[in-house]
Short mmCIF file of the C-alpha atoms (twelve columns), coordinates in Angstrom:
data_MODEL
# 
_entry.id   MODEL 
# 
loop_
_atom_site.group_PDB 
_atom_site.id 
_atom_site.type_symbol 
_atom_site.label_atom_id 
_atom_site.label_alt_id 
_atom_site.label_comp_id 
_atom_site.label_asym_id 
_atom_site.label_seq_id 
_atom_site.Cartn_x 
_atom_site.Cartn_y 
_atom_site.Cartn_z 
_atom_site.pdbx_PDB_model_num 
ATOM 1   C CA . MET A 1   164.816 72.585  121.707 1 
ATOM 2   C CA . GLY A 2   162.981 69.384  120.942 1 
ATOM 3   C CA . SER A 3   159.579 71.054  120.665 1 
ATOM 4   C CA . GLU A 4   158.116 71.238  117.191 1 
ATOM 5   C CA . PRO A 5   157.680 74.668  115.564 1 
ATOM 6   C CA . PRO A 6   154.112 75.944  115.318 1 
ATOM 7   C CA . VAL A 7   152.299 74.944  112.185 1 
ATOM 8   C CA . ALA A 8   151.439 77.881  109.976 1 
ATOM 9   C CA . LYS A 9   147.753 78.275  109.267 1 
ATOM 10  C CA . ALA A 10  146.637 78.220  105.662 1 
ATOM 11  C CA . PRO A 11  145.515 81.637  104.444 1 
ATOM 12  C CA . LYS A 12  141.807 82.188  104.342 1 
ATOM 13  C CA . GLN A 13  140.416 81.921  100.864 1 
ATOM 14  C CA . ASP A 14  137.496 83.867  99.588  1 
ATOM 15  C CA . PRO A 15  134.858 81.274  98.607  1 
ATOM 16  C CA . GLN A 16  133.916 83.488  95.667  1 
ATOM 17  C CA . ALA A 17  137.477 84.091  94.453  1 
ATOM 18  C CA . GLU A 18  137.337 81.283  91.865  1 
ATOM 19  C CA . MET A 19  133.647 81.417  91.022  1 
ATOM 20  C CA . SER A 20  132.763 81.024  87.372  1 
ATOM 21  C CA . PHE A 21  130.442 83.337  85.468  1 
ATOM 22  C CA . ILE A 22  127.573 80.868  85.956  1 
ATOM 23  C CA . ASP A 23  128.325 80.732  89.691  1 
ATOM 24  C CA . HIS A 24  128.158 84.527  89.878  1 
ATOM 25  C CA . LEU A 25  124.789 84.493  88.104  1 
ATOM 26  C CA . GLU A 26  123.561 81.881  90.560  1 
ATOM 27  C CA . GLU A 27  124.798 83.990  93.480  1 
ATOM 28  C CA . LEU A 28  123.053 87.061  92.050  1 
ATOM 29  C CA . ARG A 29  119.858 85.041  91.619  1 
ATOM 30  C CA . MET A 30  119.985 83.917  95.245  1 
ATOM 31  C CA . ARG A 31  120.638 87.451  96.494  1 
ATOM 32  C CA . ILE A 32  117.734 88.824  94.468  1 
ATOM 33  C CA . LEU A 33  115.532 86.001  95.752  1 
ATOM 34  C CA . LYS A 34  116.477 86.782  99.362  1 
ATOM 35  C CA . GLY A 35  115.842 90.479  98.710  1 
ATOM 36  C CA . LEU A 36  112.405 89.644  97.332  1 
ATOM 37  C CA . ILE A 37  111.735 87.567  100.432 1 
ATOM 38  C CA . GLY A 38  112.525 90.687  102.473 1 
ATOM 39  C CA . ILE A 39  110.024 92.642  100.405 1 
ATOM 40  C CA . ALA A 40  107.491 89.837  100.872 1 
ATOM 41  C CA . ILE A 41  107.970 90.145  104.639 1 
ATOM 42  C CA . GLY A 42  107.310 93.877  104.323 1 
ATOM 43  C CA . VAL A 43  104.125 93.146  102.358 1 
ATOM 44  C CA . ILE A 44  102.963 90.670  105.024 1 
ATOM 45  C CA . ILE A 45  103.585 93.228  107.778 1 
ATOM 46  C CA . ALA A 46  101.680 95.826  105.764 1 
ATOM 47  C CA . PHE A 47  98.673  93.500  105.497 1 
ATOM 48  C CA . ILE A 48  98.800  92.610  109.198 1 
ATOM 49  C CA . PHE A 49  98.573  96.304  110.109 1 
ATOM 50  C CA . SER A 50  96.419  97.205  107.110 1 
ATOM 51  C CA . ASP A 51  93.722  99.019  109.119 1 
ATOM 52  C CA . PHE A 52  96.218  101.355 110.772 1 
ATOM 53  C CA . ILE A 53  98.207  101.908 107.565 1 
ATOM 54  C CA . ILE A 54  95.137  102.691 105.472 1 
ATOM 55  C CA . LYS A 55  93.220  104.855 107.943 1 
ATOM 56  C CA . ASN A 56  95.984  106.636 109.839 1 
ATOM 57  C CA . VAL A 57  98.868  106.754 107.351 1 
ATOM 58  C CA . LEU A 58  97.686  106.622 103.755 1 
ATOM 59  C CA . LEU A 59  94.430  108.496 104.373 1 
ATOM 60  C CA . GLY A 60  95.988  110.828 106.910 1 
ATOM 61  C CA . PRO A 61  96.664  113.719 104.479 1 
ATOM 62  C CA . VAL A 62  93.006  113.864 103.349 1 
ATOM 63  C CA . SER A 63  91.916  115.088 106.791 1 
ATOM 64  C CA . LYS A 64  92.164  118.760 107.735 1 
ATOM 65  C CA . ASP A 65  93.444  117.602 111.148 1 
ATOM 66  C CA . PHE A 66  96.568  116.039 109.614 1 
ATOM 67  C CA . ILE A 67  99.510  116.919 111.853 1 
ATOM 68  C CA . VAL A 68  101.505 118.655 109.069 1 
ATOM 69  C CA . TYR A 69  98.665  121.115 108.429 1 
ATOM 70  C CA . LYS A 70  98.712  122.087 112.100 1 
ATOM 71  C CA . TRP A 71  102.492 122.449 112.244 1 
ATOM 72  C CA . LEU A 72  102.699 124.634 109.136 1 
ATOM 73  C CA . GLY A 73  99.488  126.543 109.779 1 
ATOM 74  C CA . ILE A 74  97.908  125.507 106.470 1 
ATOM 75  C CA . ASP A 75  94.244  126.377 106.018 1 
ATOM 76  C CA . ALA A 76  93.313  122.803 105.067 1 
ATOM 77  C CA . ILE A 77  89.928  121.348 104.250 1 
ATOM 78  C CA . ASP A 78  88.721  117.755 104.319 1 
ATOM 79  C CA . ILE A 79  89.085  115.884 101.045 1 
ATOM 80  C CA . THR A 80  86.276  113.669 99.773  1 
ATOM 81  C CA . LEU A 81  87.304  110.447 98.057  1 
ATOM 82  C CA . GLN A 82  85.033  108.382 95.852  1 
ATOM 83  C CA . SER A 83  85.263  104.937 94.294  1 
ATOM 84  C CA . ARG A 84  83.791  105.195 90.812  1 
ATOM 85  C CA . LYS A 85  84.493  101.617 89.732  1 
ATOM 86  C CA . LEU A 86  82.903  98.444  91.100  1 
ATOM 87  C CA . PRO A 87  86.207  96.763  92.136  1 
ATOM 88  C CA . GLY A 88  87.916  100.120 92.756  1 
ATOM 89  C CA . GLN A 89  88.428  99.817  96.509  1 
ATOM 90  C CA . PHE A 90  89.396  96.143  96.253  1 
ATOM 91  C CA . PHE A 91  92.246  96.670  93.773  1 
ATOM 92  C CA . THR A 92  93.311  99.899  95.464  1 
ATOM 93  C CA . PHE A 93  93.556  98.099  98.802  1 
ATOM 94  C CA . TRP A 94  95.787  95.321  97.476  1 
ATOM 95  C CA . GLY A 95  97.900  97.487  95.192  1 
ATOM 96  C CA . THR A 96  98.575  100.192 97.757  1 
ATOM 97  C CA . LEU A 97  99.503  97.812  100.566 1 
ATOM 98  C CA . PHE A 98  101.785 95.976  98.160  1 
ATOM 99  C CA . MET A 99  103.640 99.248  97.457  1 
ATOM 100 C CA . VAL A 100 103.840 99.967  101.193 1 
ATOM 101 C CA . GLY A 101 105.379 96.522  101.645 1 
ATOM 102 C CA . ILE A 102 107.972 97.296  98.958  1 
ATOM 103 C CA . ILE A 103 108.955 100.484 100.779 1 
ATOM 104 C CA . MET A 104 109.225 98.609  104.092 1 
ATOM 105 C CA . GLY A 105 111.251 95.768  102.575 1 
ATOM 106 C CA . ALA A 106 113.504 97.954  100.413 1 
ATOM 107 C CA . PRO A 107 116.340 98.172  103.014 1 
ATOM 108 C CA . LEU A 108 116.562 94.355  103.115 1 
ATOM 109 C CA . PHE A 109 116.661 94.250  99.313  1 
ATOM 110 C CA . PHE A 110 119.457 96.871  99.234  1 
ATOM 111 C CA . HIS A 111 121.360 94.799  101.814 1 
ATOM 112 C CA . GLN A 112 121.224 91.643  99.706  1 
ATOM 113 C CA . ILE A 113 122.378 93.450  96.561  1 
ATOM 114 C CA . TRP A 114 125.267 94.936  98.510  1 
ATOM 115 C CA . LYS A 115 126.178 91.504  99.875  1 
ATOM 116 C CA . PHE A 116 126.566 90.386  96.266  1 
ATOM 117 C CA . VAL A 117 128.922 93.300  95.510  1 
ATOM 118 C CA . THR A 118 131.133 93.167  98.627  1 
ATOM 119 C CA . PRO A 119 133.147 90.020  97.687  1 
ATOM 120 C CA . ALA A 120 134.655 91.969  94.787  1 
ATOM 121 C CA . LEU A 121 136.063 94.597  97.162  1 
ATOM 122 C CA . GLU A 122 139.338 94.526  99.047  1 
ATOM 123 C CA . SER A 123 139.169 93.915  102.807 1 
ATOM 124 C CA . THR A 124 139.995 97.563  103.563 1 
ATOM 125 C CA . GLU A 125 137.367 98.694  101.091 1 
ATOM 126 C CA . LYS A 126 134.785 96.437  102.728 1 
ATOM 127 C CA . HIS A 127 135.515 98.044  106.097 1 
ATOM 128 C CA . LYS A 128 135.227 101.577 104.741 1 
ATOM 129 C CA . THR A 129 132.018 100.921 102.856 1 
ATOM 130 C CA . GLN A 130 130.231 98.845  105.494 1 
ATOM 131 C CA . PHE A 131 127.758 101.675 106.070 1 
ATOM 132 C CA . VAL A 132 126.811 102.020 102.401 1 
ATOM 133 C CA . VAL A 133 123.606 100.009 102.794 1 
ATOM 134 C CA . PHE A 134 122.719 102.103 105.842 1 
ATOM 135 C CA . PHE A 135 123.129 105.372 103.933 1 
ATOM 136 C CA . ILE A 136 121.207 104.076 100.902 1 
ATOM 137 C CA . SER A 137 118.326 103.008 103.138 1 
ATOM 138 C CA . PHE A 138 118.563 106.202 105.197 1 
ATOM 139 C CA . LEU A 139 118.413 108.480 102.154 1 
ATOM 140 C CA . PHE A 140 115.546 106.447 100.704 1 
ATOM 141 C CA . LEU A 141 113.518 106.723 103.912 1 
ATOM 142 C CA . VAL A 142 114.303 110.448 104.221 1 
ATOM 143 C CA . GLY A 143 113.074 110.944 100.659 1 
ATOM 144 C CA . VAL A 144 109.936 108.917 101.348 1 
ATOM 145 C CA . SER A 145 109.284 110.986 104.481 1 
ATOM 146 C CA . PHE A 146 109.777 114.209 102.534 1 
ATOM 147 C CA . GLY A 147 107.313 113.058 99.895  1 
ATOM 148 C CA . TYR A 148 104.729 112.046 102.494 1 
ATOM 149 C CA . PHE A 149 105.013 114.895 105.018 1 
ATOM 150 C CA . ILE A 150 105.877 117.815 102.726 1 
ATOM 151 C CA . LEU A 151 105.093 117.188 99.070  1 
ATOM 152 C CA . THR A 152 101.812 115.273 99.441  1 
ATOM 153 C CA . PRO A 153 99.990  117.666 101.825 1 
ATOM 154 C CA . PHE A 154 100.825 120.758 99.753  1 
ATOM 155 C CA . ALA A 155 99.866  119.059 96.489  1 
ATOM 156 C CA . LEU A 156 96.573  117.751 97.887  1 
ATOM 157 C CA . GLN A 157 95.479  121.078 99.319  1 
ATOM 158 C CA . PHE A 158 96.431  122.910 96.148  1 
ATOM 159 C CA . PHE A 159 94.275  120.668 93.967  1 
ATOM 160 C CA . THR A 160 91.497  120.707 96.550  1 
ATOM 161 C CA . HIS A 161 91.302  124.517 96.624  1 
ATOM 162 C CA . PHE A 162 91.684  124.931 92.866  1 
ATOM 163 C CA . GLN A 163 88.345  125.442 91.072  1 
ATOM 164 C CA . ILE A 164 87.530  126.717 87.610  1 
ATOM 165 C CA . SER A 165 83.973  127.440 88.734  1 
ATOM 166 C CA . ASP A 166 81.804  127.198 91.841  1 
ATOM 167 C CA . LEU A 167 79.568  124.887 89.833  1 
ATOM 168 C CA . VAL A 168 82.264  122.193 89.794  1 
ATOM 169 C CA . ARG A 169 82.940  120.266 93.001  1 
ATOM 170 C CA . ASN A 170 86.245  118.531 93.722  1 
ATOM 171 C CA . ASP A 171 85.527  114.895 94.563  1 
ATOM 172 C CA . PHE A 172 88.646  112.847 93.913  1 
ATOM 173 C CA . ASP A 173 88.737  109.237 92.797  1 
ATOM 174 C CA . ILE A 174 90.333  106.854 95.293  1 
ATOM 175 C CA . ASN A 175 92.470  105.205 92.596  1 
ATOM 176 C CA . GLU A 176 93.866  108.563 91.476  1 
ATOM 177 C CA . TYR A 177 94.596  109.550 95.064  1 
ATOM 178 C CA . PHE A 178 96.576  106.435 95.954  1 
ATOM 179 C CA . SER A 179 98.371  106.435 92.577  1 
ATOM 180 C CA . SER A 180 99.465  110.039 93.083  1 
ATOM 181 C CA . LEU A 181 100.488 109.378 96.690  1 
ATOM 182 C CA . THR A 182 102.580 106.393 95.626  1 
ATOM 183 C CA . MET A 183 104.229 108.350 92.799  1 
ATOM 184 C CA . TRP A 184 105.133 111.311 95.033  1 
ATOM 185 C CA . VAL A 185 106.514 109.170 97.835  1 
ATOM 186 C CA . LEU A 186 108.516 106.714 95.710  1 
ATOM 187 C CA . SER A 187 109.802 109.443 93.383  1 
ATOM 188 C CA . THR A 188 111.281 111.471 96.225  1 
ATOM 189 C CA . GLY A 189 112.713 108.310 97.783  1 
ATOM 190 C CA . ILE A 190 114.560 107.520 94.549  1 
ATOM 191 C CA . ILE A 191 115.606 111.127 93.884  1 
ATOM 192 C CA . PHE A 192 117.178 111.376 97.328  1 
ATOM 193 C CA . GLN A 193 119.671 108.686 96.249  1 
ATOM 194 C CA . LEU A 194 121.578 111.382 94.342  1 
ATOM 195 C CA . PRO A 195 124.565 111.484 96.770  1 
ATOM 196 C CA . MET A 196 125.041 107.715 96.572  1 
ATOM 197 C CA . VAL A 197 124.777 107.763 92.776  1 
ATOM 198 C CA . SER A 198 127.410 110.491 92.756  1 
ATOM 199 C CA . TYR A 199 129.689 108.384 94.947  1 
ATOM 200 C CA . PHE A 200 129.486 105.240 92.827  1 
ATOM 201 C CA . LEU A 201 129.868 107.057 89.493  1 
ATOM 202 C CA . SER A 202 132.877 108.924 90.882  1 
ATOM 203 C CA . ARG A 203 134.460 105.741 92.188  1 
ATOM 204 C CA . ILE A 204 134.432 104.197 88.710  1 
ATOM 205 C CA . GLY A 205 135.702 107.389 87.085  1 
ATOM 206 C CA . LEU A 206 132.530 108.501 85.268  1 
ATOM 207 C CA . LEU A 207 131.901 111.629 87.334  1 
ATOM 208 C CA . THR A 208 134.075 114.406 88.710  1 
ATOM 209 C CA . PRO A 209 133.339 117.428 90.925  1 
ATOM 210 C CA . VAL A 210 134.667 119.684 88.175  1 
ATOM 211 C CA . PHE A 211 132.025 118.363 85.796  1 
ATOM 212 C CA . MET A 212 129.276 118.774 88.401  1 
ATOM 213 C CA . ARG A 213 130.297 122.358 89.181  1 
ATOM 214 C CA . SER A 214 130.403 123.289 85.504  1 
ATOM 215 C CA . TYR A 215 126.848 122.000 85.015  1 
ATOM 216 C CA . ARG A 216 125.453 123.344 88.283  1 
ATOM 217 C CA . ARG A 217 123.174 125.866 86.535  1 
ATOM 218 C CA . HIS A 218 121.819 123.193 84.220  1 
ATOM 219 C CA . ALA A 219 121.118 120.958 87.215  1 
ATOM 220 C CA . ILE A 220 119.216 123.733 89.001  1 
ATOM 221 C CA . VAL A 221 116.997 124.251 85.952  1 
ATOM 222 C CA . ILE A 222 116.365 120.498 85.760  1 
ATOM 223 C CA . PHE A 223 115.452 120.418 89.459  1 
ATOM 224 C CA . PHE A 224 112.860 123.142 89.019  1 
ATOM 225 C CA . ILE A 225 111.441 121.354 85.973  1 
ATOM 226 C CA . LEU A 226 111.314 118.154 88.016  1 
ATOM 227 C CA . GLY A 227 109.619 120.072 90.821  1 
ATOM 228 C CA . ALA A 228 107.012 121.327 88.358  1 
ATOM 229 C CA . PHE A 229 106.427 117.776 87.139  1 
ATOM 230 C CA . LEU A 230 106.023 116.254 90.605  1 
ATOM 231 C CA . THR A 231 104.075 119.074 92.241  1 
ATOM 232 C CA . PRO A 232 101.117 121.308 91.464  1 
ATOM 233 C CA . PRO A 233 101.870 124.255 89.151  1 
ATOM 234 C CA . ASP A 234 102.495 126.774 91.906  1 
ATOM 235 C CA . PRO A 235 105.866 128.368 92.786  1 
ATOM 236 C CA . ILE A 236 105.832 127.390 96.468  1 
ATOM 237 C CA . SER A 237 105.576 123.660 95.809  1 
ATOM 238 C CA . GLN A 238 108.214 123.836 93.080  1 
ATOM 239 C CA . VAL A 239 110.642 125.603 95.401  1 
ATOM 240 C CA . MET A 240 109.937 123.120 98.199  1 
ATOM 241 C CA . VAL A 241 111.031 120.265 95.929  1 
ATOM 242 C CA . ALA A 242 113.835 122.070 94.090  1 
ATOM 243 C CA . VAL A 243 115.649 123.439 97.165  1 
ATOM 244 C CA . PRO A 244 116.299 120.021 98.805  1 
ATOM 245 C CA . LEU A 245 117.475 118.690 95.437  1 
ATOM 246 C CA . ILE A 246 119.885 121.614 95.070  1 
ATOM 247 C CA . LEU A 247 121.243 120.928 98.560  1 
ATOM 248 C CA . LEU A 248 121.640 117.250 97.686  1 
ATOM 249 C CA . TYR A 249 123.464 118.262 94.508  1 
ATOM 250 C CA . GLU A 250 125.923 120.383 96.498  1 
ATOM 251 C CA . ILE A 251 126.473 117.504 98.911  1 
ATOM 252 C CA . SER A 252 126.993 115.215 95.921  1 
ATOM 253 C CA . ILE A 253 129.747 117.514 94.623  1 
ATOM 254 C CA . SER A 254 131.649 117.136 97.890  1 
ATOM 255 C CA . ILE A 255 131.068 113.376 97.875  1 
ATOM 256 C CA . SER A 256 132.301 113.179 94.285  1 
ATOM 257 C CA . GLY A 257 135.456 115.070 95.258  1 
ATOM 258 C CA . TYR A 258 136.091 112.657 98.135  1 
ATOM 259 C CA . ALA A 259 135.493 109.590 95.946  1 
ATOM 260 C CA . ASN A 260 137.745 110.910 93.167  1 
ATOM 261 C CA . LYS A 261 140.590 111.611 95.616  1 
ATOM 262 C CA . LYS A 262 140.355 108.039 96.892  1 
ATOM 263 C CA . ARG A 263 140.327 106.670 93.353  1 
ATOM 264 C CA . ASN A 264 143.290 108.785 92.232  1 
ATOM 265 C CA . LYS A 265 145.284 107.815 95.309  1 
ATOM 266 C CA . GLU A 266 144.687 104.131 94.596  1 
ATOM 267 C CA . ILE A 267 145.681 104.490 90.920  1 
ATOM 268 C CA . TRP A 268 148.345 107.220 90.919  1 
ATOM 269 C CA . GLY A 269 149.472 107.207 94.539  1 
ATOM 270 C CA . LYS A 270 148.277 110.796 95.087  1 
ATOM 271 C CA . SER A 271 144.966 112.636 95.395  1 
ATOM 272 C CA . GLU A 272 145.254 114.252 91.943  1 
ATOM 273 C CA . SER A 273 145.722 112.471 88.649  1 
ATOM 274 C CA . PRO A 274 148.372 113.667 86.157  1 
ATOM 275 C CA . ILE A 275 145.570 114.970 83.921  1 
ATOM 276 C CA . GLU A 276 144.207 117.198 86.694  1 
ATOM 277 C CA . GLN A 277 147.676 118.599 87.420  1 
ATOM 278 C CA . LYS A 278 148.150 119.826 83.864  1 
# 
C-alpha cells in the first residue's frame, strides 16, 4: 500500500505541431536541399559509370542488335550519329549524364518531399500512406522503362527508315538524338504518375470518379493526341503510347473512387456524401 503510483508519461508532442510559417519554409528548404543532394549523388554515380551508361544504355537503341529489336522481331538497322558542332560531344556528354543522374536521384527527392508532408497527417494516415513514395518512384521508373524500351526503339527505327528520296541519307545529330531520348524517357516517367495525381486530387475533393467517367472519351482523344506528339506519325507508335495511358486512366478512376470513399467517410461518417445520395 505504501508504494507510490506509477508516474504517467507526458504525451509525445510533434516537434512540428507549433512551427511558425517561417519554420515551415525553413523545413521545406532543408527537405529540398536534401532531395537535391540525393540527385547530386545520382549524378556522381552516373559519372562514375559514364562509359557503361553512354555506350551500353544511352547508345544501345542505335544498334540493330539492341535486345528489344530481337525480342519484337523488328527489322532494325544501325543508326549513324554525327557531331556537327565543335563542342557538341562535350556538352552532350555532361548534359545527358546530368539528366541520367536526375532520374537516378528522383526517388530520394520524392522521399524528402514526402517527409515534409507527413507531419501534417494523422498517425493512422501516416501508416496507410507509408508506401506513397514507393508507388510514386515505382510508377516513375516504370514510365521511364516504357519510354526507353518501347517508345524510343520504335521512334528511332521509324525515323531511320523514313526517306523522302534515295538521294538523302539519314545521319542524325548526336545532340538531337540525346535530346529526343531524354524527352521520351522523362515524358513517359511523368505521364505514368497519373494514378497518384488522381489519388491526391481526389483526397482534397477536386476529382471524382463520376467526373472521370463522364470525360473518358475526351481523355482517350487527348491520349492519342499526346501519343502523336511524343511518337512518330504512324498509327502503331500512337497506339503503343495511348493504350497504356488509357489503362492508367481506368486504374485512376478506381483509385479516385477509393480516395473519395475515404474522404467522405472522414467528413460525413459514410462512404457517400449527402450530395451524391441525392
